[in-house]
C-alpha positions in Angstrom: -12.8 10.5 50.8 -12.9 10.7 54.6 -15.9 12.6 55.9 -15.2 15.7 58.1 -16.9 16.4 61.4 -19.3 18.7 59.5 -20.4 15.8 57.2 -24.1 16.0 56.5 -24.5 19.5 57.8 -25.6 22.5 55.8 -22.1 24.1 55.9 -20.2 20.8 55.3 -16.5 21.2 54.5 -14.0 18.6 53.4 -11.5 17.2 55.9 -8.1 18.8 55.6 -6.3 16.6 58.2 -6.3 12.8 58.0 -4.2 12.2 61.1 -6.9 11.4 63.5 -8.9 9.1 61.3 -5.8 7.4 59.9 -4.6 6.7 63.5 -8.0 5.1 64.2 -7.8 3.0 61.1 -4.2 1.8 61.8 -5.1 0.9 65.4 -8.2 -1.0 64.3 -6.2 -2.9 61.6 -3.2 -3.5 63.8 -0.9 -1.7 61.4 0.2 1.2 63.6 3.6 1.6 61.8 2.0 2.2 58.3 1.8 5.7 56.9 -0.5 7.0 54.2 2.5 7.6 52.0 3.4 3.9 52.4 0.0 3.1 50.7 0.6 5.5 47.9 4.1 4.2 47.3 2.9 0.6 47.3 0.2 1.4 44.9 2.7 3.1 42.5 5.2 0.3 42.9 2.7 -2.4 42.2 1.6 -0.5 39.1 5.1 -0.1 37.9 6.0 -3.7 38.6 2.9 -4.8 36.7 4.2 -3.0 33.6 1.9 0.0 33.7 3.3 3.1 32.2 4.6 5.8 34.5 2.3 8.4 32.9 -0.7 6.3 33.9 0.6 5.7 37.4 1.3 9.4 37.8 -2.2 10.3 36.8 -3.7 7.8 39.2 -1.5 9.2 42.0 -2.4 12.8 41.1 1.1 13.7 40.1 1.5 16.8 37.9 5.2 16.4 37.3 6.7 13.3 35.6 9.7 13.5 38.0 7.4 12.7 40.9 6.4 9.4 39.4 9.9 8.5 38.1 10.9 7.2 41.5 8.6 4.2 40.8 10.6 3.2 37.7 13.1 1.2 39.8 10.5 -1.4 40.5 9.3 -1.7 36.9 10.3 -4.8 35.0 12.6 -3.7 32.3 10.6 -4.1 29.0 13.8 -5.0 27.1 14.5 -7.9 29.5 10.9 -9.0 29.4 11.1 -9.1 25.5 14.4 -10.9 25.6 13.0 -13.5 28.0 10.0 -14.0 25.8 12.1 -14.4 22.6 14.5 -16.7 24.4 11.7 -18.9 25.6 10.2 -19.2 22.2 13.6 -20.2 20.7 14.1 -22.7 23.5 10.7 -24.2 22.8 11.5 -24.5 19.1 14.8 -26.1 19.8 13.1 -28.7 22.1 10.6 -29.7 19.5 7.9 -27.2 20.6 7.6 -28.7 24.1 
């Protein structure tokens, strides 16, 4: 969470706009062309590519609709291909004397 300007005060309220702090962070990090959405998309894409289920990724991203998370499925490694590769590798090892 990014603190608001009223942080620590009696009537503290959450920050509703992240534009100003995000601009400062980008400038300091030298990544001025990166958007907050880019970070969310990368987070989801890495999760999908790592084989995490879309329901879990959606929950982590705060999605309430499965369709919102479905866009990350294109980067997921196809489980059937992964299984076929695993089986093929074991058959190959067996054919080569277990090497």
